[in-house]
N, C-alpha and C positions, 0 to 999 in steps of 0.2 A: 131453425131461424129463431132468432131472438132481436127483438125490439128493444133497442137501448135507449132510444128517446124520442118524443115527439114534439116539436115546437115549430109553431108558426106554419109555414107549408113545408116542413121537411121532417122527414123520418128517417133515423138513423137504425140500420139493419145489421144484426152481425149473423153471418151465413158463411158456414163451414169455415171458419177462423179468417172472414175477411170482412171488411166494414165497408157496408154500401149506403149512400145517402140518395133518398129518393124524395123529390120534390112533389109537392100537389098544387093545383092551382088555388083553392081554398080550403080551410079546414074550418066549416061551421061551429063545431064544438068547442075549438080551443079558447080556453080560458087563461088569460094573464097571469102570472103568477103573483102572489101578493106576501111579501114578507113582511115582518113585524119585530122591532127591536124595543129597548127599554124606552125610548123617547120619539122614535119615528115609525111613520106607515110607510114601507116601499110599495108601489101600485104605479099602475100604467097612467103615461101622462095623457090629459084630456086638453082639449082648445081650451077650456076654464081656465086653466093653468097659465095663459099666456101672459097674465098679468104681473105673475110672481115672478116667472123666467125673465120677463122684460126687464124687470127693475134691476136683475144683477147683471145680464147680458148686455145692457145699455151702459156698462162700466168698462172702461178702458183697462182698468187694473184687473177686471176678471179675463176680458179678451187679449191679454198680451202674451199668453202663450196657447192662445184657441188659433185653430186652423180657419178662424172666420174674422169679418171685420165686426166691428161694436156695433150692435142692433140700434136700428134709428127708430122705429117703430114695432108696436105689438105685432104687426102683420110679419114680422121679421121671426119672432116667437112663436106666432102659429104655423110658420114654416117650419121649423126646426121639431116642433113636438109632432107633426107630419111625417116628416123625415123619420125620426125614431119610430114611430108605430107603424110604418112603412116597412122599415127593416126587421122589426118581429113579425110583420106578415109576411115576408120574404123569407123566414127561418134563418137571419143572418144575426141573429143577437137580442138583447133587451136593454131598454132603458127605463130606469124607474124613476118616479119622481118622489123625491125624499120630502114627506110631509110632515111636520111637526103635529105630534098627538096632541099639544097641549091647545094650539089655534087652528089647526088646518091649514095652517098655511105651507107652499111649498118651497123650500130654502135651497134646493139644489136637486141635483139629478146623477144617478150614477149606474153602470152597468156594463154589457159587454157587448163588442163589435167584433170585424173579423173573425167570425167561429168557424172552425174547421173541427167539426165531429170527427170526420177520418184521421185527424191527428191528434184529438182529444186537448184541441187549446183555442184558446180564446183570447182577445185583448181586452184589456179593461180602460176605463174611461170616466171621468166624474170632472164636476165643478159646484162651487157651493159661493152662495151669498156671503159676501164680506161681512155684513153683519154679524154673520153666525160663524167667521173662524175662529180657531183656537180654542172651539168648546168640544172638541173632539167627535163632533157629528159624523164626520165623513169616513172617519176610522169605525166609527159602530158601524154605519151603512155596509160598508165594503167587508167587513168581517162577515155580515149577512150574506152579501152575496157572493163570497169566497164560498161558504158552507153551501149554498146552493148550486154554485157552480162544479163543485167537488162530488156533491152525492147527489142532484138532480141530473146536470149536463153531463156527468160523468167525465169532468175536466182532468186531465192530468197535468197542465201547464197552465198557467197565466201569465201572459206578458202585458206590460205596462211602457210607454214611451214617452218620455218627458224631454223638454228643453233642458239643456245641462245647467241654466243659470235658475230653474225654479226649485230652489232650495226647500221652499214649504214642501212641495210634493214629495221630493226626495225625501225629506222626514218622515212624511207619512207612508211612503211605501217601504221603508226600512223598518219603522214600526211595526208594520204588517209582516215582517220577515223576508219581504221581496229582496233578490240578491242583485246587485251592480252588475251587469256583464258585458259593459263598455260602452262606448261611444261611438255611434255611426256619423260618419261625416256628411254633409250635405244628403241627408237621407231624404227630407220633406222638403216640397217647395211649397211655401204658404206667404202668401201676401207679397208675392212678387219676387220671392226670393228664396235661397235654397239654406234651409237650418239644419244644424245637427241634431241628433237625437240620442239621448242615453237611454239604453233599453236594461228593463230590469224583470225578473222572472222569477215566479214561484211555483214549485212543483208539490204537487200532492205527494208526499211521500208515508 
């Protein structure tokens, strides 16, 4: 028996050439992984980050391709922080705060969800405060979490789903060597309507 990974309430075991996923109700000793890049500290979100998140989640231009309505209050930001952290506690993934080293401001988040250790794959998600667009912050952050995903989570494949009209996100994924694998028609139901999704994939080769 070999322990492949241990995250949140989930342990992934390799036994006699088979993968087993074991869930725990609580792991008191679990420490959230902290990653560092040249300009960013990637860490767990806290309720204290609600003000920074609300600053951009309250903007329609950020929420245009998000599966949530534009935030109206800081309580909305607190709810999404709790949601991201609950997903970690359940062993379903990670969502890192992107904190600027220069002034400790949180300018966005990125991370993994829909993590299936038994299939060695997860889905990536991200968003960034528009004040910091076109400065390669998100590329810098995603490169860091891809390394973490392939080396520590033992991922073989990372998926990304984007709106076909989200050209900026498509350019970002292309720059990270994700491959366009086609468009899934009416794949998500968001904000009262069905929407298409372009799927991108990156294989750890």
